N, C-alpha and C positions, 0 to 999 in steps of 0.2 A: 177261435173263440166261438163255440157253438151257442153261447148265450145271446149273441146278437147276429145270428146267421143271416137273417133277412136283411138287416141293416148293412152288413158287410157286402151282401150282393148288390144293394143299391149303390153303396159307395164305390165298389169295384167298377160298376157300370158307368158311374158318373166321372170318377177321377182317375181311374186306371192306376198303373204302377208309378206314375209321375207325380203323385200328390206330395206336397211338402206340408208339414204340420208345425205349429208353434204351440207353446204351452205344455203343461205336464200335469200329472195327477188328475184332478177332477175336471179339468177343462182343457180342451184342445181345439184349435182352429186350423182347418186344412184347406188348401187350395191347389189347383192344378194349373198347368200352363195355358189352359183354354178359358180361364175366367170362372170356372165352376168352383164352388166352395161349400164347406159344411163345417159345423161345429159339433162337438161331442161333450156332453156334461154328465158326469157320474156322481151319484150321491146315494149312499146306502146300497140297497139292492136294485136301484133303478138307474137306467141310462137313457138320456134323451139326446136325439140328434135332429138337427135342422140343416137343410141343404138348399142350394140355389143352383139351377142349371142355366148357365150363361147363354147357351144357344137358344133356349126356348123362353127364358125369363120366368120359368116356373119354379116353385119351391116345393119341398117335401119335408115330412117330419116323421119321426118314429120314437116311440117310448117302449122300453123293455124293462120288465121287472121280474126278478128271479125269486122263487119261493121253493126251497128244497131242490129237487132235481128238475123242476119245470120253469121255463122262462116264457112269459107271456109278452107278445109283441102286438102293437097296434100303431096305426099312423095314417097319414094321408099321402098318397102318391102324387107325383108331379102332374098327373092328369086331374087332380082334385078329388078323386074317389078315395074313400076309406078302405082299409083292409085290416085284418087281425089274424093272429095265429099263435101257436105255441110250439115249443120244442121241449121234449121230455127225454132225458137220458137215463138209461137203466142198463146195467151190465155193460156190454160193449156196443150197444145200439142207441140210436137217437131217433125218435119219431117226431116228424114235423107235420102239423095239420093246421088248417085255417081256411080263410077266404081271401083271395087276392083282390086287387083293386078293380078287377073286371067282374067281380061277383062269383068267380069260380072257386069251388071247394077243392082243396088239395090235401093229400094224406100220403106220406111215405115214411118208411123206416129204413135207416141206413146203418151199416156196420162195416167192418173191415173187408167184407166180401162185396160190397156195393149197396145199392138202394133198390127197394121194390115198392 
């Protein structure tokens, strides 16, 4: 799902492949064997996620909204810093751009041949 690319990266890093989820449709609650958890709520063109890292006690959140072929993402990382970005799909490519939680700008375009 390219629509929540950034969020999936956060979830993958937090819960790994061992996450188990309950719920269906517009609300899901997931946890892993290490006490980390997150929930996903979907409504209309928006998705909200909130998570908890059991090792650090930190929380994080992300909101994603899709309009046409662009999804806008923003949130607060577990370090307390805000970030924002977008992913735009066109043809066989997707462009990701924004500012990460350390204030660094990123921009890359990916297609079936890789990313640049």
